[in-house]
C-alpha positions in Angstrom: 8.7 235.1 309.6 11.2 232.5 308.1 12.6 231.7 311.6 8.9 231.7 312.8 7.9 229.2 310.6 10.7 227.2 311.0 10.6 227.2 314.5 6.7 225.5 314.2 7.9 222.9 311.8 10.8 221.7 314.2 8.2 221.5 316.8 5.9 219.3 314.6 8.5 217.1 313.6 9.5 216.6 317.3 5.7 215.6 318.2 5.7 213.3 315.7 8.6 211.7 316.9 7.5 211.5 320.3 3.7 210.3 319.4 5.6 208.0 317.4 7.5 206.6 320.4 4.6 206.4 323.1 1.6 204.7 320.2 4.6 202.9 318.8 3.2 204.3 315.2 5.4 205.0 312.5 6.3 208.7 312.4 5.1 209.5 308.7 1.6 208.6 310.5 1.5 211.7 312.7 3.6 214.0 309.8 0.8 213.2 307.4 -1.8 214.5 310.0 0.1 217.4 310.2 0.0 218.0 306.7 4.0 217.4 306.4 3.9 214.2 304.9 3.2 212.6 301.4 -0.9 212.5 301.6 -1.7 215.8 303.4 -5.1 215.6 305.4 -5.8 219.2 305.2 -8.3 218.7 301.9 -9.1 222.1 300.3 -12.6 222.9 299.2 -13.1 221.4 296.0 -16.5 222.7 295.0 -16.5 224.4 291.6 -17.9 228.0 291.9 -20.3 229.4 288.3 -17.5 232.4 288.2 -14.4 229.8 287.7 -16.1 228.2 285.7 -17.3 231.0 283.9 -13.4 232.4 283.5 -12.7 228.8 282.3 -14.9 228.9 279.5 -14.7 232.2 278.6 -10.8 232.0 278.6 -11.0 229.1 276.1 -14.2 230.3 274.0 -13.9 232.4 270.9 -14.5 236.1 273.0 -11.4 235.6 274.8 -9.6 239.2 275.0 -6.3 239.9 273.7 -3.6 242.2 273.8 -2.0 243.6 270.8 0.8 241.3 270.6 -1.8 238.3 270.9 -1.9 237.0 274.8 -4.7 236.4 276.7 -5.7 239.5 278.7 -7.1 237.7 281.7 -7.0 240.8 283.8 -9.2 242.6 281.7 -11.6 239.6 281.9 -11.5 239.4 285.2 -12.1 243.2 285.7 -15.5 242.8 283.6 -18.4 241.2 285.3 -21.0 242.6 283.6 -21.6 239.4 281.3 -21.4 237.0 284.2 -23.8 238.6 286.7 -26.1 238.7 283.7 -26.2 235.1 283.6 -29.4 233.4 285.2 -28.7 230.9 287.6 -29.7 227.5 285.0 -26.9 229.1 282.8 -24.8 229.2 285.9 -25.6 225.7 286.8 -24.6 224.8 283.4 -21.1 225.8 283.2 -20.5 224.6 286.9 -21.9 221.1 285.7 -19.4 221.5 282.2 -16.3 222.4 284.3 -16.6 219.9 286.7 -17.1 217.0 283.3 -14.1 219.2 282.2 -12.4 218.6 285.5 -12.6 215.0 286.0 -11.5 214.6 282.4 -8.2 215.9 283.3 -7.5 214.1 286.4 -8.5 210.8 284.6 -5.7 210.9 282.1 -1.8 209.8 283.0 0.2 212.3 284.5 3.2 213.5 282.5 6.5 211.6 283.4 9.5 213.4 282.9 13.0 213.2 284.2 12.8 215.6 286.4 9.6 214.6 288.0 11.3 211.0 288.4 14.1 212.3 289.8 12.3 214.2 292.3 10.0 211.7 293.2 13.3 209.3 294.0 14.3 212.0 296.3 10.5 212.4 298.1 10.7 208.2 298.1 13.8 208.2 299.5 13.3 210.6 302.4 10.0 209.1 303.6 12.2 205.5 304.0 14.7 207.6 306.1 12.0 208.5 308.0 10.5 205.3 308.6 13.7 203.7 309.3 14.6 206.8 311.6 11.2 206.1 313.6 11.5 202.2 313.3 14.9 202.8 315.2 13.3 204.9 318.0 10.8 202.1 318.2 12.5 198.8 318.6 16.6 199.6 318.5 17.1 198.7 314.9 20.1 199.8 312.7 20.0 200.4 308.6 21.5 201.1 305.6 20.3 202.1 302.4 21.8 202.7 299.2 19.6 204.2 296.2 21.3 204.5 292.6 19.6 205.0 289.1 18.8 201.5 287.1 18.5 203.2 283.8 20.4 206.0 282.2 17.8 208.2 280.8 17.7 210.4 284.2 20.0 212.2 286.3 19.9 211.6 289.8 22.9 211.2 292.3 23.7 208.1 294.5 21.8 208.1 297.9 22.8 207.2 300.9 21.3 206.6 304.5 23.0 205.3 307.8 21.0 204.9 310.8 24.0 205.7 312.9 27.4 206.4 312.7 28.4 202.8 314.1 26.6 201.8 310.9 28.6 204.2 308.3 31.6 203.3 309.9 30.8 199.3 309.3 31.1 200.1 305.6 34.5 202.6 306.0 36.0 199.7 308.2 35.0 196.3 306.6 33.7 197.2 303.3 37.0 199.6 302.8 35.6 201.9 300.6 34.1 205.8 300.7 30.5 206.0 300.9 30.6 208.2 297.8 32.7 205.6 296.2 30.7 202.8 297.2 27.6 204.2 296.0 29.3 205.0 292.4 30.6 201.7 291.9 27.0 200.4 292.8 25.5 202.3 290.1 28.3 201.7 287.4 27.4 198.2 288.0 24.0 198.2 288.1 24.0 200.7 284.8 26.9 198.4 283.0 24.3 195.1 284.2 21.6 197.2 282.4 23.0 197.7 279.3 24.3 194.3 278.7 20.7 192.7 279.6 19.1 194.8 277.2 21.2 194.5 274.5 20.7 190.4 274.8 17.4 191.1 275.1 17.2 192.9 271.9 19.2 190.2 270.2 17.0 187.5 271.1 13.9 189.5 269.9 15.8 190.0 266.4 16.3 186.6 266.0 12.6 185.2 267.1 11.1 187.6 264.9 13.4 186.8 262.1 12.7 182.8 262.5 9.0 183.9 262.7 9.4 186.1 259.3 10.8 183.2 257.4 8.2 180.9 258.6 5.7 183.3 257.5 7.0 184.5 254.6 7.9 180.8 253.0 4.2 179.5 253.3 2.8 182.9 252.1 5.0 182.2 248.9 4.0 178.8 248.4 0.2 179.6 249.2 0.0 182.2 246.6 1.9 180.3 243.8 -0.8 177.0 244.4 -3.9 179.0 245.4 -4.2 176.7 248.5 -4.6 179.3 251.7 -4.0 175.9 253.5 -0.6 174.9 252.0 2.2 174.1 254.8 6.0 174.0 254.2 7.1 170.6 255.5 11.0 170.9 256.0 11.6 167.5 257.3 9.5 166.1 254.3 10.6 168.8 251.9 10.7 166.2 248.7 7.4 164.5 249.5 5.1 167.1 251.5 6.0 170.1 249.2 7.7 169.6 245.9 5.5 166.2 244.6 2.5 167.6 246.6 2.5 170.9 245.0 4.6 170.5 242.5 7.2 173.2 243.2 10.7 173.8 244.5 12.6 176.9 246.6 14.8 179.0 244.9 17.1 181.1 246.1 17.4 180.1 249.5 20.8 181.4 250.9 21.1 179.7 254.6 23.6 176.8 254.9 20.9 175.2 256.8 17.4 173.4 255.4 15.6 173.3 258.4 12.4 174.3 260.5 13.2 178.1 261.1 13.1 177.7 264.7 16.2 175.1 264.3 18.2 177.2 262.3 22.0 177.9 263.7 24.4 180.3 262.2 23.6 184.0 263.9 21.3 186.5 263.5 23.0 187.9 260.1 22.5 184.7 258.6 18.6 184.8 259.7 18.0 188.5 258.5 19.5 187.8 255.2 16.8 184.9 254.5 14.2 187.5 256.0 15.9 189.7 252.9 15.7 187.5 250.2 12.0 186.5 251.3 11.3 190.0 251.5 13.0 191.3 248.1 11.5 187.9 246.5 15.0 186.7 245.1 14.2 183.5 247.5 10.2 182.0 246.2 8.7 179.0 245.4 8.4 177.9 241.3 6.0 176.0 239.5 7.8 172.8 238.2 6.5 170.0 236.0 5.5 166.5 236.6 8.5 165.4 234.6 10.9 167.5 236.5 10.0 165.8 239.7 10.4 162.4 238.4 13.6 163.2 237.7 14.2 164.3 241.0 13.1 161.2 242.4 15.4 159.1 240.3 18.6 161.6 241.2 17.6 161.2 245.4 17.4 157.8 244.5 20.8 157.1 243.5 21.3 159.0 246.7 21.7 163.2 245.9 20.1 165.1 248.6 17.6 168.0 246.6 17.1 170.3 249.5 17.5 173.8 248.8 20.5 174.9 247.7 23.0 177.6 249.3 23.1 180.4 246.4 26.0 181.6 246.8 27.6 179.2 249.1 28.6 180.5 252.6 30.4 178.7 255.3 28.7 178.4 258.5 31.2 178.4 261.4 30.8 175.8 263.9 28.3 173.2 262.4 29.5 169.6 261.3 29.2 169.5 257.2 26.7 166.4 258.0 24.2 168.3 259.9 23.9 171.2 257.4 21.7 169.4 254.4 19.1 167.3 255.9 17.7 164.3 254.3 14.9 164.3 252.4 13.3 161.7 253.3 
């Protein structure tokens, strides 16, 4: 039997190739017509029967028969058709309507994608690519080399290689001086390594961006909460005038060696996350000061002091000039 079936399949494959050459069409077009491609055209009857609808709801309902061990006894359910035959026509139509709704909702759910299904999809797609290239070679006389490897490491798939002819494969061996398996393995290793580096870089940039946004948000939240002004904002360049003097407050516990807009802060991710932690724990926050203290600060600034938030405790910031660490309060 298997030999007969294989003979038929081989015949259909041959006829698909002949038709592709004759009519200058992709071979896959005819394989699909023969129900051998990715989209078989031999459709099944999809009309819902009342009996299937009855079995579905009976099996899912509270009257489901069970074995002693609790498993569904579907066989007994199928054998006992008395209840089904007692249904009226309107009841059967209702069952069909409700079952069609169940099937429609199931078809709209996104498919479950597993590592195994991804590997299977890759294998099918690669086979289709090979068939298309074979057909294209037959029609117009082209040659092709295709390598397919994983771009991510969360599923297993052996590297795949395709050569449209022995000459194409010989080209890789002679001019690239690599065995096919070695070439595919090195290609995959390079792709996976670059993917890890790129992912790490993206993760680092995301963390830096989130840390800076968190600093900006928490500073403003502290100022708004202390002043009771929901529109209060923190000015970094003119801190003394637009924050200290305007709201009669000052910032304590700032633990970054620079006082700049968070988007301009340097020093790396660790330095930024320390500021975030200090703001989250409340060790860095705004406090109220008196008018007398504001006037004292003005006198000290006039004498040449810089009273932007101090570093507590001091932490050196590598590769940043000292004259850039504390900006002018003007």
